[in-house]
Steps between C-alpha positions, in 0.01 A plus 500: 500500500569617856165523680605759758657795311335816366667784313495877450669598173585818313509494120702786353492615136779314325655830388504634858601185686680592821869397455702314591418149622772288663559171329292590195618334184620713214289560192123493478308379807313173477132578440215271595154547354359264762550642850476158663808380310711776654350442844570127482860562393550753781366262765694201366824698502446622856411154631797336325743751648343489846545123518843483336770336710758751381503864398345559156735601223530865410420643163157538344248568775242613244396136457140569589468757222255790501126529536342656194193720461367680196258790524372699204790378289766595755733245660552491878750277683537385858850353553518218752805667664583168661850578627400835649199346673719222640748751637224701666338188647835390641557846650158487667572152633832603654339805664226287658718217633795457733835355396426155642174468308658628178773240537241222481408610148806665347876475510610834655772534235243481221284757677796737514570451127136560408487814714818638345372432148169671572661801668738548208218481246268721706761776528488533124121459482358662817152558356442153360198312636342168396195508275333223700386463858396162630277395789419157639180348636279788393492837325599804710212733580690804375529356148122527459522876552677525163221343295123486464259210466430604139866437409476139612520209254500123541763312300616143455807399702601156380143374511401687817309827511693792648445874533694809400444875492678743269493874558681797342779626725346848522175356634678271745709786640197728533300234683786419735571866581132561570476194725821589685380854569161383624624210711782704655237739629228254598666174605741436786707226335869584470579171327243566227628854442855369471383240246332771292807725509727212398269404214479858377878536506537183295250613235671838468812331361330411172385680188167680528397320180526159668228255594450334838387138530368316806510126429352240736694232307490168689337653809169514314468123529499523880211746526168359619228507234535597135763753399254674269299588811795667672430864591811584699575825316137607535504422874817702559362784288171492690680508834707799390196686369317437828797637698495812283133567583572404862268201497729283708241226551474446124878523467541232764248269332666532158849442641386202708353340188838542330693360797269200542538397135878509519533359853479144365794563268707684761456214747658250262841657561504330841313185404654165585 
């Protein structure tokens, strides 16, 4: 299991699943009762393709299946959306690098083919977005605005304790909108406000009946101390509440506690 990746997922009701998904196999989606099985398959597929000496074959890019959640007898699915996520990651990479740097990693001809394929598909599906966002070497601070400490559970990830939160979409959207309104007024941080707006736009693409999941996944094993003692959501919530009552000293203390706990994990990105 990759030790450095965390995930933000949206589970939609199976009868309202946002269509379509590029590369999805026909027929019924593969369902996994055990979330870690799907996560392991997703990570193995990505690693195998990233280290392949040649371009991967086309065809079924639904290899990693779907994440499955049941609530009160209702089935919710989170497609891995692997091909779409790869396209978007490649687009971000090409935007952030110059031609010389890109040439060290990719054959320019293959980049052109991938871009043309994505543009053709996106013209027919302009509103499609991936159901999963991924972060490395930590969990983004904005993700904790979607959940509360009470929604936190510890689960077994291949013999290691990890953490996840699950919140109804309506609650997550309400919390994010409230935080965005407050922070836009009280905090001079353009980058943070942009992050909140981007996150809100992403959530708006899905059914209001969905569920939102923040999953530490392998990152949990890098946190100092026991994962069952982690209070990150509580610390972010406390900081936000203190800002609302204009107690900036308390807000600073709560946020510093959050930053200090995650600083150890963040630093590993540049470790030798």
